[in-house]
Z-matrix of the N, CA and C atoms (Angstrom, degrees):
N
C 1 1.468
C 2 1.535 1 109.11
N 3 1.318 2 115.45 1 139.04
C 4 1.458 3 118.78 2 178.28
C 5 1.531 4 109.33 3 -90.46
N 6 1.325 5 116.10 4 159.12
C 7 1.459 6 122.19 5 179.91
C 8 1.527 7 107.52 6 -89.44
N 9 1.334 8 116.40 7 92.16
C 10 1.459 9 121.11 8 -173.63
C 11 1.531 10 112.84 9 -66.91
N 12 1.335 11 120.21 10 -44.14
C 13 1.472 12 118.46 11 177.51
C 14 1.529 13 112.74 12 -57.51
N 15 1.335 14 116.80 13 -39.46
C 16 1.471 15 119.60 14 177.97
C 17 1.528 16 110.90 15 -67.55
N 18 1.319 17 116.95 16 -40.16
C 19 1.464 18 121.27 17 176.82
C 20 1.519 19 110.42 18 -56.51
N 21 1.318 20 117.10 19 -42.49
C 22 1.468 21 121.27 20 -179.79
C 23 1.521 22 110.83 21 -69.18
N 24 1.329 23 117.12 22 -43.32
C 25 1.468 24 119.65 23 179.10
C 26 1.522 25 111.16 24 -61.44
N 27 1.302 26 117.74 25 -39.12
C 28 1.463 27 121.73 26 -176.97
C 29 1.522 28 112.79 27 -70.31
N 30 1.336 29 117.05 28 -31.66
C 31 1.462 30 120.21 29 -173.54
C 32 1.523 31 114.75 30 -106.90
N 33 1.335 32 117.23 31 -17.68
C 34 1.453 33 120.35 32 176.19
C 35 1.524 34 113.55 33 72.75
N 36 1.340 35 115.06 34 179.50
C 37 1.456 36 122.76 35 -178.74
C 38 1.525 37 109.22 36 -115.38
N 39 1.308 38 117.00 37 139.62
C 40 1.468 39 120.35 38 -178.51
C 41 1.528 40 112.39 39 -97.00
N 42 1.335 41 117.43 40 2.83
C 43 1.463 42 120.93 41 173.38
C 44 1.517 43 108.14 42 -156.24
N 45 1.341 44 115.39 43 170.14
C 46 1.467 45 120.01 44 178.96
C 47 1.530 46 111.43 45 -103.54
N 48 1.320 47 117.31 46 17.24
C 49 1.457 48 120.67 47 -177.81
C 50 1.533 49 113.04 48 -84.21
N 51 1.308 50 116.94 49 -8.06
C 52 1.467 51 121.80 50 173.49
C 53 1.525 52 106.60 51 -144.09
N 54 1.332 53 117.13 52 140.62
C 55 1.467 54 118.48 53 178.39
C 56 1.523 55 109.98 54 -101.32
N 57 1.318 56 115.15 55 173.09
C 58 1.466 57 120.35 56 -173.65
C 59 1.529 58 112.13 57 -63.49
N 60 1.334 59 117.63 58 -36.33
C 61 1.471 60 120.00 59 -179.62
C 62 1.526 61 110.96 60 -67.02
N 63 1.325 62 116.72 61 -44.85
C 64 1.466 63 120.22 62 178.55
C 65 1.525 64 110.92 63 -63.89
N 66 1.325 65 115.51 64 -43.64
C 67 1.459 66 120.12 65 179.66
C 68 1.525 67 111.06 66 -62.19
N 69 1.315 68 116.63 67 -40.43
C 70 1.461 69 120.53 68 177.66
C 71 1.530 70 110.65 69 -59.19
N 72 1.329 71 116.65 70 -43.41
C 73 1.468 72 120.63 71 178.89
C 74 1.521 73 110.88 72 -60.87
N 75 1.331 74 116.93 73 -46.45
C 76 1.468 75 120.99 74 179.47
C 77 1.520 76 110.57 75 -58.01
N 78 1.322 77 116.45 76 -45.69
C 79 1.465 78 120.10 77 -174.80
C 80 1.529 79 112.38 78 -73.28
N 81 1.321 80 117.31 79 -34.68
C 82 1.467 81 119.49 80 175.74
C 83 1.529 82 110.38 81 -64.24
N 84 1.324 83 116.80 82 -39.05
C 85 1.464 84 120.24 83 176.81
C 86 1.525 85 110.59 84 -67.28
N 87 1.314 86 117.28 85 -40.74
C 88 1.466 87 120.82 86 176.40
C 89 1.517 88 110.93 87 -60.57
N 90 1.323 89 115.85 88 -43.38
C 91 1.459 90 121.67 89 -179.03
C 92 1.531 91 111.31 90 -56.49
N 93 1.330 92 116.36 91 -35.66
C 94 1.467 93 120.40 92 -178.60
C 95 1.529 94 112.90 93 -68.94
N 96 1.329 95 116.96 94 -14.77
C 97 1.466 96 119.93 95 -179.66
C 98 1.519 97 112.36 96 -94.81
N 99 1.329 98 117.60 97 -0.76
C 100 1.465 99 119.55 98 179.12
C 101 1.527 100 110.46 99 -59.83
N 102 1.318 101 115.25 100 137.59
C 103 1.449 102 120.90 101 179.96
C 104 1.513 103 114.09 102 83.87
N 105 1.331 104 116.46 103 0.40
C 106 1.463 105 121.21 104 179.66
C 107 1.527 106 109.58 105 -102.10
N 108 1.310 107 115.35 106 150.15
C 109 1.461 108 120.54 107 179.34
C 110 1.523 109 110.68 108 -71.42
N 111 1.336 110 116.16 109 140.62
C 112 1.453 111 120.47 110 173.76
C 113 1.513 112 113.17 111 123.69
N 114 1.327 113 115.20 112 143.70
C 115 1.461 114 122.03 113 -176.33
C 116 1.528 115 111.77 114 -74.66
N 117 1.327 116 113.96 115 168.99
C 118 1.461 117 123.59 116 175.28
C 119 1.527 118 106.87 117 -111.20
N 120 1.342 119 117.38 118 129.89
C 121 1.455 120 120.71 119 -178.84
C 122 1.524 121 110.19 120 -131.41
N 123 1.329 122 114.75 121 150.00
C 124 1.463 123 121.28 122 178.38
C 125 1.526 124 107.71 123 -136.31
N 126 1.322 125 115.61 124 120.97
C 127 1.463 126 120.92 125 178.21
C 128 1.522 127 108.67 126 -104.59
N 129 1.334 128 116.09 127 107.61
C 130 1.450 129 121.83 128 -175.70
C 131 1.511 130 109.30 129 97.19
N 132 1.324 131 115.87 130 91.52
C 133 1.476 132 118.64 131 -173.99
C 134 1.523 133 113.28 132 -109.17
N 135 1.349 134 117.81 133 -13.05
C 136 1.460 135 122.38 134 179.78
C 137 1.540 136 109.45 135 50.41
N 138 1.327 137 118.42 136 -131.26
C 139 1.469 138 120.33 137 -177.35
C 140 1.527 139 112.61 138 -81.69
N 141 1.344 140 116.96 139 -14.14
C 142 1.458 141 118.67 140 171.88
C 143 1.510 142 117.64 141 115.46
N 144 1.331 143 118.49 142 13.77
C 145 1.470 144 118.96 143 -178.08
C 146 1.526 145 111.67 144 -55.60
N 147 1.320 146 116.36 145 -54.57
C 148 1.466 147 119.82 146 -178.52
C 149 1.524 148 110.58 147 -68.24
N 150 1.313 149 116.60 148 -38.69
C 151 1.473 150 120.93 149 -179.52
C 152 1.518 151 111.68 150 -59.28
N 153 1.330 152 116.92 151 -43.60
C 154 1.464 153 121.14 152 179.71
C 155 1.522 154 110.87 153 -59.55
N 156 1.337 155 115.96 154 -42.35
C 157 1.463 156 118.98 155 -177.77
C 158 1.518 157 112.65 156 -76.07
N 159 1.309 158 117.26 157 -31.90
C 160 1.464 159 118.60 158 172.94
C 161 1.524 160 109.25 159 -59.92
N 162 1.327 161 116.54 160 -44.96
C 163 1.469 162 119.67 161 178.14
C 164 1.517 163 111.28 162 -62.96
N 165 1.331 164 118.14 163 -40.89
C 166 1.469 165 120.45 164 -179.75
C 167 1.531 166 111.01 165 -62.58
N 168 1.317 167 116.91 166 -41.17
C 169 1.463 168 119.41 167 179.76
C 170 1.524 169 110.46 168 -68.85
N 171 1.316 170 117.70 169 -42.67
C 172 1.465 171 120.12 170 176.35
C 173 1.531 172 110.41 171 -58.28
N 174 1.325 173 115.85 172 -43.63
C 175 1.467 174 119.92 173 179.18
C 176 1.528 175 111.82 174 -63.33
N 177 1.330 176 116.22 175 -39.94
C 178 1.470 177 120.10 176 -177.69
C 179 1.518 178 111.77 177 -61.38
N 180 1.330 179 115.98 178 -27.88
C 181 1.459 180 120.79 179 179.65
C 182 1.531 181 112.42 180 -103.02
N 183 1.341 182 115.97 181 10.17
C 184 1.474 183 120.11 182 -175.98
C 185 1.532 184 109.85 183 49.61
N 186 1.325 185 113.88 184 41.77
C 187 1.469 186 122.30 185 -175.70
C 188 1.529 187 108.40 186 -89.92
N 189 1.316 188 116.33 187 112.60
C 190 1.465 189 121.68 188 -174.43
C 191 1.519 190 113.41 189 -94.16
N 192 1.323 191 117.83 190 13.60
C 193 1.457 192 119.35 191 179.46
C 194 1.532 193 111.58 192 -60.70
N 195 1.324 194 116.55 193 151.02
C 196 1.455 195 120.93 194 176.33
C 197 1.528 196 109.89 195 -62.16
N 198 1.337 197 115.45 196 141.97
C 199 1.458 198 122.51 197 177.34
C 200 1.530 199 107.45 198 -129.64
N 201 1.317 200 116.55 199 115.78
C 202 1.462 201 122.45 200 -177.29
C 203 1.531 202 109.79 201 -117.14
N 204 1.343 203 116.26 202 138.81
C 205 1.465 204 121.11 203 172.18
C 206 1.520 205 109.40 204 -121.62
N 207 1.339 206 114.76 205 148.12
C 208 1.461 207 122.12 206 -177.11
C 209 1.526 208 108.56 207 -131.14
N 210 1.319 209 116.09 208 128.88
C 211 1.463 210 119.71 209 178.96
C 212 1.525 211 108.83 210 -161.91
N 213 1.331 212 116.03 211 147.52
C 214 1.466 213 119.88 212 175.33
C 215 1.523 214 110.87 213 -74.13
N 216 1.341 215 116.77 214 -26.38
C 217 1.464 216 123.38 215 -171.39
C 218 1.531 217 110.60 216 55.76
N 219 1.333 218 114.73 217 27.95
C 220 1.467 219 121.29 218 176.27
C 221 1.526 220 111.22 219 -127.55
N 222 1.316 221 116.89 220 13.89
C 223 1.458 222 120.76 221 179.44
C 224 1.513 223 112.38 222 83.48
N 225 1.319 224 115.66 223 -165.72
C 226 1.462 225 121.60 224 -176.54
C 227 1.525 226 111.43 225 -70.52
N 228 1.345 227 117.45 226 146.74
C 229 1.467 228 120.65 227 172.77
C 230 1.528 229 110.04 228 -80.41
N 231 1.316 230 116.19 229 -173.38
C 232 1.460 231 120.62 230 174.41
C 233 1.531 232 109.92 231 -70.71
N 234 1.333 233 115.94 232 147.85
C 235 1.455 234 120.91 233 176.09
C 236 1.534 235 110.81 234 -76.79
N 237 1.324 236 115.15 235 155.79
C 238 1.460 237 121.35 236 168.06
C 239 1.525 238 107.59 237 -106.31
N 240 1.327 239 117.22 238 176.39
C 241 1.465 240 119.80 239 -179.68
C 242 1.525 241 111.68 240 -63.56
N 243 1.336 242 116.95 241 -26.88
C 244 1.471 243 120.77 242 179.66
C 245 1.525 244 112.34 243 -68.70
N 246 1.330 245 117.28 244 -14.53
C 247 1.462 246 121.41 245 -176.29
C 248 1.523 247 113.63 246 -97.42
N 249 1.316 248 117.58 247 -5.20
C 250 1.454 249 120.24 248 -173.52
C 251 1.522 250 111.45 249 -69.38
N 252 1.327 251 114.91 250 130.11
C 253 1.460 252 121.68 251 179.09
C 254 1.524 253 108.43 252 -152.53
N 255 1.331 254 117.91 253 134.60
C 256 1.470 255 119.74 254 179.78
C 257 1.520 256 113.40 255 -65.06
N 258 1.335 257 117.16 256 -16.99
C 259 1.470 258 119.10 257 179.22
C 260 1.526 259 111.61 258 -104.43
N 261 1.341 260 116.77 259 10.98
C 262 1.461 261 119.60 260 -179.30
C 263 1.509 262 113.84 261 -119.48
N 264 1.333 263 116.22 262 24.80
C 265 1.471 264 119.70 263 -176.21
C 266 1.526 265 112.95 264 -65.19
N 267 1.329 266 116.88 265 -21.30
C 268 1.469 267 119.18 266 -178.31
C 269 1.525 268 112.63 267 -73.45
N 270 1.326 269 116.66 268 -15.90
C 271 1.464 270 120.36 269 -178.53
C 272 1.528 271 109.50 270 -90.46
N 273 1.331 272 115.43 271 96.57
C 274 1.455 273 122.11 272 -176.16
C 275 1.521 274 110.29 273 -119.43
N 276 1.321 275 116.04 274 159.93
C 277 1.470 276 121.05 275 177.62
C 278 1.522 277 110.11 276 -54.42
N 279 1.320 278 115.83 277 132.22
C 280 1.463 279 121.30 278 179.35
C 281 1.517 280 114.18 279 93.10
N 282 1.339 281 117.45 280 -16.63
C 283 1.471 282 119.96 281 176.81
C 284 1.530 283 109.54 282 -66.38
N 285 1.323 284 116.03 283 155.46
C 286 1.469 285 123.17 284 178.46
C 287 1.533 286 111.62 285 62.01
N 288 1.318 287 115.50 286 36.86
C 289 1.469 288 120.12 287 178.15
C 290 1.521 289 110.33 288 -83.16
N 291 1.313 290 116.23 289 126.97
C 292 1.461 291 123.47 290 177.33
C 293 1.519 292 107.27 291 -137.21
N 294 1.319 293 117.37 292 136.85
C 295 1.458 294 119.70 293 -177.94
C 296 1.529 295 111.57 294 -78.02
N 297 1.310 296 114.86 295 157.05
C 298 1.471 297 119.84 296 174.18
C 299 1.527 298 109.82 297 -58.51
N 300 1.319 299 117.09 298 -36.55
C 301 1.470 300 121.01 299 179.80
C 302 1.524 301 110.75 300 -61.44
N 303 1.349 302 117.12 301 -40.56
C 304 1.467 303 120.48 302 178.01
C 305 1.524 304 110.99 303 -64.08
N 306 1.324 305 115.47 304 -43.14
C 307 1.459 306 120.19 305 178.09
C 308 1.527 307 110.33 306 -59.42
N 309 1.316 308 117.07 307 -49.08
C 310 1.464 309 121.40 308 -179.06
C 311 1.526 310 111.15 309 -63.72
N 312 1.337 311 116.66 310 -33.54
C 313 1.465 312 120.84 311 179.54
C 314 1.526 313 111.88 312 -63.57
N 315 1.329 314 117.52 313 -36.93
C 316 1.466 315 120.23 314 178.71
C 317 1.532 316 110.74 315 -64.24
N 318 1.317 317 117.19 316 -38.25
C 319 1.460 318 120.48 317 177.31
C 320 1.526 319 110.81 318 -68.61
N 321 1.319 320 116.02 319 -38.51
C 322 1.457 321 119.62 320 179.24
C 323 1.526 322 110.67 321 -64.30
N 324 1.345 323 116.41 322 -44.20
C 325 1.468 324 120.31 323 179.05
C 326 1.522 325 111.63 324 -62.46
N 327 1.331 326 116.14 325 -36.10
C 328 1.474 327 121.04 326 -179.44
C 329 1.522 328 112.29 327 -83.93
N 330 1.329 329 116.88 328 -4.12
C 331 1.467 330 122.81 329 -178.28
C 332 1.528 331 111.29 330 56.23
N 333 1.315 332 114.34 331 47.74
C 334 1.459 333 121.21 332 179.91
C 335 1.521 334 110.43 333 -118.84
N 336 1.308 335 115.54 334 148.78
C 337 1.460 336 121.56 335 178.16
C 338 1.522 337 110.26 336 -68.47
N 339 1.323 338 116.37 337 133.08
C 340 1.458 339 121.06 338 178.37
C 341 1.534 340 110.79 339 -67.45
N 342 1.325 341 116.78 340 147.05
C 343 1.461 342 119.06 341 168.67
C 344 1.523 343 109.45 342 -74.99
N 345 1.315 344 116.71 343 176.74
C 346 1.463 345 120.78 344 170.59
C 347 1.529 346 106.51 345 -75.34
N 348 1.325 347 116.99 346 121.19
C 349 1.464 348 121.65 347 -173.89
C 350 1.525 349 110.23 348 -102.68
N 351 1.343 350 115.61 349 130.28
C 352 1.460 351 121.92 350 176.32
C 353 1.525 352 107.09 351 -117.73
N 354 1.331 353 117.05 352 110.15
C 355 1.461 354 121.24 353 -178.60
C 356 1.526 355 109.78 354 -95.00
N 357 1.312 356 116.80 355 123.83
C 358 1.452 357 121.10 356 177.85
C 359 1.515 358 111.28 357 155.18
N 360 1.323 359 115.88 358 165.95
C 361 1.460 360 120.85 359 176.54
C 362 1.531 361 109.51 360 -69.88
N 363 1.292 362 117.34 361 145.04
C 364 1.471 363 120.83 362 -178.70
C 365 1.528 364 110.98 363 -58.60
N 366 1.325 365 116.68 364 -34.08
C 367 1.461 366 120.40 365 -178.91
C 368 1.522 367 112.96 366 -65.66
N 369 1.323 368 117.01 367 -17.24
C 370 1.471 369 121.07 368 179.94
C 371 1.524 370 112.45 369 -93.26
N 372 1.328 371 117.24 370 -5.93
C 373 1.457 372 120.39 371 -179.05
C 374 1.521 373 110.53 372 -75.72
N 375 1.317 374 115.69 373 152.06
C 376 1.467 375 122.10 374 176.29
C 377 1.527 376 108.34 375 -126.16
N 378 1.330 377 118.45 376 168.25
C 379 1.468 378 120.15 377 176.75
C 380 1.527 379 113.35 378 -54.84
N 381 1.330 380 117.92 379 -25.08
C 382 1.459 381 120.79 380 178.86
C 383 1.525 382 112.27 381 -66.09
N 384 1.337 383 117.15 382 -20.42
C 385 1.466 384 121.52 383 179.67
C 386 1.524 385 112.97 384 -87.86
N 387 1.326 386 116.92 385 -3.39
C 388 1.461 387 122.52 386 -172.28
C 389 1.530 388 109.81 387 -109.54
N 390 1.336 389 118.55 388 137.45
C 391 1.473 390 119.65 389 175.77
C 392 1.525 391 112.16 390 -56.82
N 393 1.314 392 115.80 391 155.40
C 394 1.468 393 121.03 392 -178.33
C 395 1.530 394 112.53 393 -67.07
N 396 1.337 395 116.84 394 -29.58
C 397 1.460 396 122.07 395 -179.65
C 398 1.524 397 107.99 396 -138.61
N 399 1.324 398 117.46 397 132.99
C 400 1.465 399 122.03 398 -179.53
C 401 1.530 400 109.28 399 -126.76
N 402 1.317 401 115.06 400 129.48
C 403 1.473 402 120.86 401 179.05
C 404 1.521 403 112.23 402 -105.11
N 405 1.329 404 116.60 403 -30.15
C 406 1.473 405 120.65 404 -175.33
C 407 1.520 406 109.04 405 -139.76
N 408 1.328 407 115.71 406 127.82
C 409 1.465 408 120.66 407 179.59
C 410 1.525 409 109.81 408 -132.17
N 411 1.331 410 115.77 409 128.52
C 412 1.463 411 121.55 410 174.12
C 413 1.521 412 107.37 411 -112.54
N 414 1.334 413 115.98 412 119.61
C 415 1.456 414 121.72 413 -176.08
C 416 1.524 415 109.69 414 -110.22
N 417 1.328 416 115.96 415 114.42
C 418 1.462 417 121.89 416 179.79
C 419 1.525 418 108.58 417 -125.47
N 420 1.342 419 115.11 418 61.23
C 421 1.454 420 119.46 419 -176.56
C 422 1.515 421 114.72 420 -94.77
N 423 1.336 422 117.09 421 -10.57
C 424 1.466 423 123.48 422 176.13
C 425 1.530 424 114.11 423 71.22
N 426 1.324 425 117.48 424 -47.08
C 427 1.463 426 121.41 425 -172.85
C 428 1.531 427 111.90 426 -107.46
N 429 1.336 428 114.75 427 164.17
C 430 1.465 429 122.22 428 -177.14
C 431 1.528 430 112.36 429 -53.02
N 432 1.322 431 116.84 430 -57.63
C 433 1.463 432 119.97 431 -176.69
C 434 1.528 433 112.08 432 -65.13
N 435 1.324 434 116.67 433 -30.37
C 436 1.467 435 121.07 434 -177.33
C 437 1.518 436 112.55 435 -79.98
N 438 1.328 437 117.31 436 -7.93
C 439 1.463 438 122.31 437 170.12
C 440 1.532 439 109.46 438 -102.31
N 441 1.320 440 116.40 439 -43.94
C 442 1.464 441 120.32 440 -178.32
C 443 1.528 442 111.72 441 -61.74
N 444 1.327 443 117.52 442 -42.07
C 445 1.464 444 120.77 443 -176.98
C 446 1.526 445 112.62 444 -62.98
N 447 1.333 446 119.80 445 -49.70
C 448 1.472 447 118.89 446 176.40
C 449 1.529 448 113.23 447 -61.40
N 450 1.328 449 117.74 448 -38.48
C 451 1.462 450 119.68 449 179.01
C 452 1.526 451 110.71 450 -59.25
N 453 1.320 452 116.18 451 -43.34
C 454 1.467 453 119.62 452 179.12
C 455 1.528 454 111.04 453 -67.95
N 456 1.333 455 116.38 454 -35.18
C 457 1.466 456 120.33 455 -179.45
C 458 1.522 457 112.61 456 -66.29
N 459 1.323 458 116.50 457 -38.46
C 460 1.466 459 119.51 458 -171.75
C 461 1.528 460 113.60 459 -96.98
N 462 1.332 461 118.56 460 -11.50
C 463 1.470 462 119.66 461 -169.74
C 464 1.526 463 113.69 462 -58.71
N 465 1.318 464 117.35 463 -32.38
C 466 1.467 465 119.39 464 -176.16
C 467 1.522 466 113.03 465 -82.15
N 468 1.335 467 117.46 466 -11.13
C 469 1.472 468 119.60 467 -177.68
C 470 1.528 469 112.74 468 -115.80
N 471 1.325 470 117.39 469 6.04
C 472 1.464 471 120.36 470 176.67
C 473 1.528 472 109.63 471 -69.77
N 474 1.317 473 116.33 472 133.22
C 475 1.456 474 120.61 473 179.87
C 476 1.527 475 109.90 474 -77.45
N 477 1.331 476 118.20 475 158.12
C 478 1.467 477 119.77 476 170.45
C 479 1.534 478 109.32 477 -56.35
N 480 1.332 479 116.23 478 133.51
C 481 1.454 480 120.29 479 -178.85
C 482 1.516 481 114.66 480 82.65
N 483 1.331 482 117.92 481 7.33
C 484 1.464 483 121.12 482 -178.78
C 485 1.529 484 111.25 483 -63.04
N 486 1.324 485 114.81 484 155.26
C 487 1.463 486 122.24 485 178.28
C 488 1.522 487 109.64 486 -116.36
N 489 1.324 488 115.89 487 133.51
C 490 1.463 489 122.57 488 173.20
C 491 1.520 490 107.65 489 -122.13
N 492 1.320 491 116.24 490 132.92
C 493 1.468 492 120.95 491 174.54
C 494 1.523 493 108.34 492 -122.14
N 495 1.327 494 116.12 493 127.43
C 496 1.457 495 122.00 494 179.27
C 497 1.521 496 109.06 495 -109.03
N 498 1.328 497 115.82 496 117.28
C 499 1.462 498 120.92 497 178.15
C 500 1.531 499 109.74 498 -72.03
N 501 1.320 500 116.34 499 150.69
C 502 1.469 501 123.18 500 176.88
C 503 1.525 502 113.33 501 64.99
N 504 1.322 503 116.86 502 18.82
C 505 1.466 504 119.67 503 179.12
C 506 1.535 505 111.22 504 -58.36
N 507 1.315 506 116.77 505 -38.31
C 508 1.464 507 120.88 506 -177.51
C 509 1.530 508 112.03 507 -105.44
N 510 1.318 509 117.19 508 24.31
C 511 1.459 510 122.32 509 -179.14
C 512 1.530 511 108.66 510 -96.90
N 513 1.337 512 117.41 511 111.33
C 514 1.463 513 120.41 512 -176.29
C 515 1.518 514 112.64 513 -65.92
N 516 1.325 515 117.50 514 -17.99
C 517 1.462 516 120.33 515 177.42
C 518 1.530 517 112.25 516 -76.58
N 519 1.339 518 116.28 517 -16.14
C 520 1.466 519 121.60 518 -177.91
C 521 1.531 520 109.43 519 -130.55
N 522 1.328 521 117.59 520 66.30
C 523 1.470 522 120.48 521 -173.10
C 524 1.526 523 113.93 522 -67.41
N 525 1.327 524 117.73 523 -20.94
C 526 1.464 525 120.45 524 -178.42
C 527 1.509 526 113.40 525 -62.94
N 528 1.339 527 117.06 526 -31.12
C 529 1.464 528 120.21 527 -179.24
C 530 1.527 529 110.89 528 -62.09
N 531 1.329 530 116.85 529 -45.38
C 532 1.469 531 120.54 530 179.33
C 533 1.524 532 111.33 531 -70.20
N 534 1.324 533 117.09 532 -38.69
C 535 1.466 534 119.76 533 -179.16
C 536 1.525 535 111.09 534 -61.77
N 537 1.312 536 116.57 535 -45.71
C 538 1.464 537 120.09 536 179.37
C 539 1.524 538 110.79 537 -64.52
N 540 1.321 539 116.59 538 -42.18
C 541 1.466 540 121.40 539 -179.17
C 542 1.521 541 111.35 540 -64.84
N 543 1.327 542 116.15 541 -46.30
C 544 1.461 543 120.02 542 -178.19
C 545 1.526 544 111.91 543 -64.14
N 546 1.324 545 116.83 544 -40.66
C 547 1.467 546 120.21 545 177.98
C 548 1.528 547 110.68 546 -60.34
N 549 1.329 548 115.85 547 -45.61
C 550 1.464 549 120.74 548 -178.70
C 551 1.528 550 110.38 549 -65.29
N 552 1.319 551 116.66 550 -43.70
C 553 1.462 552 120.17 551 -178.13
C 554 1.524 553 111.76 552 -67.01
N 555 1.328 554 117.22 553 -38.86
C 556 1.469 555 119.33 554 177.52
C 557 1.525 556 110.47 555 -60.55
N 558 1.319 557 116.40 556 -42.10
C 559 1.467 558 120.32 557 -179.25
C 560 1.526 559 111.65 558 -66.09
N 561 1.337 560 116.72 559 -27.35
C 562 1.462 561 121.43 560 -178.01
C 563 1.528 562 113.30 561 -98.79
N 564 1.324 563 117.13 562 -5.54
C 565 1.462 564 120.19 563 -176.94
C 566 1.515 565 112.92 564 70.42
N 567 1.325 566 116.60 565 33.06
C 568 1.461 567 122.04 566 -178.01
C 569 1.520 568 110.39 567 -109.53
N 570 1.321 569 116.26 568 158.05
C 571 1.454 570 121.51 569 178.35
C 572 1.530 571 110.07 570 -115.67
N 573 1.317 572 114.89 571 157.17
C 574 1.463 573 122.27 572 -179.62
C 575 1.520 574 109.21 573 -113.92
N 576 1.315 575 116.63 574 130.42
C 577 1.467 576 121.79 575 173.44
C 578 1.520 577 108.04 576 -101.56
N 579 1.317 578 116.95 577 128.01
C 580 1.457 579 120.95 578 -177.95
C 581 1.526 580 109.96 579 -93.99
N 582 1.330 581 115.74 580 125.27
C 583 1.463 582 122.31 581 176.08
C 584 1.523 583 106.87 582 -130.08
N 585 1.327 584 116.52 583 116.03
C 586 1.464 585 121.09 584 -172.64
C 587 1.532 586 107.47 585 56.29
N 588 1.310 587 119.19 586 -123.31
C 589 1.471 588 120.07 587 177.85
C 590 1.524 589 111.85 588 -98.23
N 591 1.323 590 117.13 589 4.20
C 592 1.450 591 121.99 590 -173.80
C 593 1.520 592 112.66 591 -91.48
N 594 1.331 593 115.06 592 148.01
C 595 1.456 594 121.18 593 170.03
C 596 1.515 595 108.33 594 -106.78
N 597 1.332 596 117.85 595 121.14
C 598 1.466 597 122.57 596 -176.29
C 599 1.524 598 108.72 597 -110.86
N 600 1.323 599 115.76 598 127.28
C 601 1.464 600 122.19 599 -177.65
C 602 1.517 601 108.31 600 -123.23
N 603 1.322 602 117.06 601 128.44
C 604 1.451 603 122.33 602 174.50
C 605 1.519 604 109.32 603 -113.60
N 606 1.298 605 116.85 604 122.27
C 607 1.454 606 120.77 605 176.54
C 608 1.531 607 109.60 606 -78.04
N 609 1.333 608 116.70 607 148.37
C 610 1.464 609 119.27 608 177.51
C 611 1.525 610 111.64 609 -69.87
C-alpha cells in the first residue's frame, strides 16, 4: 500500500475544487480496485487535480488499466430546476472553465502520462465513447443532468464490485448531484455512503 496522504503533501493541489481529505478518500477507493478488471473513468476533470493523482496511484501500482477523462472544457452547463439552491448562486453556466490545453499542461509539468481525453458535453457522449468494462468511476459533474447522464451511460458496463464516487453529494450548494445519485441508486437497490462531501457507492 502506498502512503496517499504523504503523496498528496509532496505534490500539492493544482486547484481548490477538491481538498486533501476528499482526494485521499477517492484515492483510497481507487487503490482497492487494483488488480481488478475494468477501466478507470472521470467525468468532470477541470484543471486535473484528481486526474493527476489517479495517474500517480495507477503508476505506483504499475496498473496499466485504461484511464479516461470526460469534460466539456467550457465550464459548467446551464442549471436545471433540480439544481436550484439559495446557497449555490455562484455556480453559473460557464463558471470553472479550463481549456484542454491547460489540463494537458498540468500533466506535462508533472511528467505524467495523459489519460484518454474526451472533449464535449456529457449529453453528446454515446456508448462508443465509454470503455467496455468500468471498475472505478469518479463523477464531478456538479449538476443534476451532469451526474445523471454519466450514470446512465456507464451503468451497463460497470463490473461486479465496481466503485462509483460522486463529488459534491453532500454539498447543499449543489443539490442536483445528490438528487441524481439517489434516484439512480433507488432504481438499482444501491446505497450511498457519505464521506466528507462525497457519495461512495459500491456495487455488489
